[in-house]
N, C-alpha and C positions, 0 to 999 in steps of 0.2 A: 146830600147822599145820592148816589144815583144807583138804580136798581139795574141788575141784570139778569135777575131771575123772579119767578113768581111762586118760589117755594112757599108752602102755607105756614101759616104760624098758628101755636096752639091756642085755644080760647081761654079767657081767664074768667075766674068767677066773680062775681060782684063783691065777694068778701076782700078781695085784692085792694078794694079802692078805699084809700083811707077818708076819714070824714073832715072835711074842711070847716075850719072856724074862721068866721069873717070876723077881720080886726081892724083897727082904724086906719092902720098904716104905720110905717117906722116911726120911730121915735125921730122928733124934729132935733135939727143942730141945736147943740148948747143944752139939751135936755138930758137928766140920767134916766135910767129905766125907773126909778123911784118917782121922778118928775112926770113920767108917762103913764102912771098907774102899776106898774110892773109888780107885783106881790115880791117882798123882799126876802120871805121865807122860803121861795120855791127853791128846789135843788137844781144845780145844772143839769142840762138836758141835751140829749142828742135828737135832732130832727132831719128829716130828709123827705126831699120832693123829686119824686121820679116820673118823668115825663116821655111816653113813647108813642110816636105818631106812625102809623103806617098809610095814612092816607087812603082808606079802605072804600071810598068813593069814587078813587080815580083808575082808570084801566091801567093793567101793566103797560108798560112803555110810556106812560103819561105822568109818571113821578109815584107810582105806587110802590110802596116799599114791603117787605115781610116779616123783618125780624126787628123791628121795635118793641112791639109787646112782649115778646119773648124776652129781649133784652133787660126790659124792667123787672120781669119777674126774677131774671138772674140776680140783678144787682139788691133786689128787696132781699133775695135769700142770703146772699154775702153780707148784705149788712146785719139781718137779724140773727144769723147763725155764726157769725165770725166776730161781728164788732158791737154786739150788745144794744143793738138798736130795737126799740120796742115797735113793734107792728103799729100802735096805736098813733105812734109819731112818724110813720111814714105815710105820706100822702101821694096816692098813684094817680097817673092821668094818662088814660089811652082813649083814643077814637074807636071805641068798642061800643056795641050795642048795649053791652052789659053795665056800662059806665054811667054814672048818674049823670044828667045834664050839667051838673055846676062843676063836674070835673071832667067835662069834654074838654081837650087841649086847644081851646080856641084862644085869641089873643086875650081877650079880657079876661079869661079865666086863669091863665098861666100867669098874666100879669098879677093879679090878685093872690094866687098861691105862691108866687115868688115874695112878694110883700110879707105875708103870714108866715113864711119860712123863717124870715130874720128879724121880724117885730120883736121887740122886747128883750134885747140879748142881755144877759147877765154874766159875769165874769165865768169862763170854764165852757160857756155853750160851745157845741159843735154842730153845725149844720152841713147837710151833703146835697148837692144838687146833682141829677143826672137828666141828661136829654139825648133823645135818640130820634132824628129826623132830618128834615132838610134844613138846609139854610143857605143863604147867597150873598152877593156882595153887589154893591151899587157905587157909584162915585159919589166921594163924601159931600154933605150937604153943606158942612162949614171948612174952607178953604184950609190945607195945611195943617187939619187936626190929626190925620192918619199918616203912617209913614209911607204906605202902598197908595195914599189918597183914594181909598176905598173903604166905605162904611160895611161891618158885616151886620147881617139880619137872620135870626131865626123865622122860620117859617110855621106858624101855628097852623092847624087843620083848616081853617078858615083863609089862609093866605094863598090858597090855590083855587081857581074855578074848577069848572067841570072838565074843561080841555086839560088842565094840568099847569095853565098859566100863571105866573106869580102875580099876586095883588098886593103890591108892595104896601099901601096902606094899611093893611092887616097884619104886615111882619112886623118883630119887636127889632128895633135898630139896638146895636152895641150900646150907644148912650144911654138908652134907657134901661139896659140890663146892670151897667153901672151904677146908675141913679138908684135902682130899687133893692140892688142886692149887694153892693160894694159899699156905697155911701153911709148906709145907717151902721153897718159894723165901725168904719172909721170914726164915725161921729161919736159912737157910744164910749170910745177911747178906754176900752178895757180889753182883756186878753181872751179872745174868742176865737172861732175858727171857721171858715168856709171853704170846703173843697168841692169844686164843681168838675164832673165829668161830660164831656161834650162830644157824642159821637154824631158827628156831622161835617159836611163839607165845609171848606173854609172857615174853621172855627177855631183857628189859632189865637186869636186876640179878641174873641167874641165878648169877653167881659171887659174888655178896654182897660186891662191891669196893666200898670207902669212898667213891669220889667218881663221880657221876652228873650230877646239876644243872650243877654249874660246867663241865662238858666241853661242854654243849649250844651248837650253833652254828646252830640253824634257829630263825627267826621272832624277831620283833622284841623279845619279852620276852628272850630270851638276849643280844641285842644290849645291852641295858639294863644286863644283869647283867656282862657281859664289859667294858663301859664303867665299872661301879660298882667292879669288881674291880681295874681299872688304876688307879683313883684311890686305892684303898685301899694300894695296893702302893707308892705314892709312900713314901719315908723317914719314921719315926717322928718325930712332933714338928711336922710342917707341917699335920697336919689330924688330931690326936689325938681332937679332940671329934666332928668329923664322924665318924671311922672308929668311935668305941665306939658312937655313936648307930645307925649302919648294922647294925653287927655283932650289937648286941643286939635290934633289930628283925627280923633275919633268923636269930637263933639258933634252933635246931630241938633240943629237948631230946632226941628218938630219933636222929635222923639226922646223921650225922657230917657230911655235905657240905652247905653252908649256901648254896650256888649262887655266892659269892664267894671260894671257898677261896684261901688265900693260895699263890702258887706257888713261894715262896721258903721256906718253913719244911720241907720234907720232907727227912727223912734216909734215907727208903728207898732201897737200893742196887737191889733187883729192881724192873723194869719190866714191870707186869702190866696189860694192856689186853684189855676183851672188847669185840667188835664184835658188837652184836646187830641183828636183822633189825628188831625192833620193840621197844616199850615194855613195861611189865609187864602194862598193861591191854589190849594189843592180840592181836588175831589175824591170821596170814597166810593167804592164801587162794592154793591154786595151782590155776593153769588154764593150759592150752595156749597158747604164745606170749608169756607173761610169766616174764622172768628172775626166778631167784630170788636171794638174796643171794650164792651161790657164781657164779652167771652174771655178776652185775655187778662183784663182785670179780676175776673171770678178764678181764672187757673193758677195767677201768680199769687193773689194775695190769700188764696186757701193755704199755698205750700209757705209763703213769706208774709206772716200778717204784719211785720214791721220793718219794711224794706227801705232801702234809702231810695230817695227820688230818682238818682241817677240809675240806680239798677232797674228801677220799675220802667222807667222812659227807654231803656235800652231794650229792655226784654219785649216790650211792645213793638218798639221798631223793628227787632229781628223779627217776631212773629208776622207782622205785615210784611217784612221783606219776602220771607218763606212764599206767603200767598201771592204776591207779585212777581216772583221768580216762577212759579208755576205759571202764571198768565202769560208770561214773555216765553215761556218754552211751548206752550199749547199756540201761541202767535207764530212762533218761529215754524212750526210743523204745518201750520195752515198757510203760510206765505210759500213754503214748499211746495204744497199741494196745488196752490195757485199757479206757481211757475210751470208746474206739470200739467197745467189745464185741467185740475181735477176739480176745480172749483170756479166758478165763472167771475166772482169778485174778490178783490184783496181785502184781507179781514182789517178790521178797525184794530189800530195801534193802540196797545194798551197804555194807561199813565205809568210814570215813575212810581216808584214805592212811596207810600205816604209816610211823613215824618211827624211822628206824634210830638206835642209842643208842650211845656208846661210853662204858663206865664203865672206872675204873681204881683201882688201889691208891693213887696219890698224885696231887694235882691235874697236870692236863697244859696245857702250853701247845699249843693246838689248832694253831697254825702249824708245831709241830714234825714233821720229817719221820717216817713210818712206816718202819720197817726190818724187814725179813723175812729 
């Protein structure tokens, strides 16, 4: 996330910080919750981990942000006031001087709390993860494992030095995020849910979930693919030649998702969804008056507590586009001033509108209700 303002964020009290319970780690593959010592008489639960990083030790212009702490507070209120999460089950991590040391958003602390979040799931458990902060990309470590040949990384507070430069060894790679957040729920082989909201640059596929392109609902191309998928889902035999030709044409030797993935084949019990503020190649801009992903989620979900994924995705995109349109209008006015020699330098060209992206462990019906 890129900062273009230094607007102040409100302080949060230490009471906002959830207490961390140190657990031994996720259930090993092949073990059940009972095998791992999870009490069988406990009720299903709702747990959340909310991470907001402002990089307060950095100077404005070096990567300091202003809204991460406030956004965490917004999401906490949304979860507790609207979706019945108990405050004791919400862990908050901020780089704030009132935050206990074990909940400062460093690499080690974040990884530990992510493991704690999904450890020992039972049938019906619901988990929520929110991250507001910086993210980045680097060339993939293992050849041909990423469609764009770029790995994505979250940047904890200790992943930037005093000058704001990225220290990649302290970043958290997408492979690790999948390992500690996604794999334990898959191996548990039970019906449970993880919803992640990533308010960061280059976060489109940050959890390395298998399906992204087939979940898109914005633009005419996505409409064409959705129509094609509906035709392909007609029972076998009625269009087998057409089906085989289309699937061969769309086949990707690297990427699991081919944009028309069948929604009828998945045997996956866990429901794992990531809502990202933008695609892998995009950057977010933080500026006064513009709502972040957290702000837009709060506005929409308080009015529509059980929206469809499609409607939610389109709402967030339209809100981001309104903000982007204002940037372009301001840019056009500044260009006119430059041409009239009322300013000495040509203004910086703003980016295109961010396209929020929904990725998932299995192909989604985007008309499905989002349950939190």
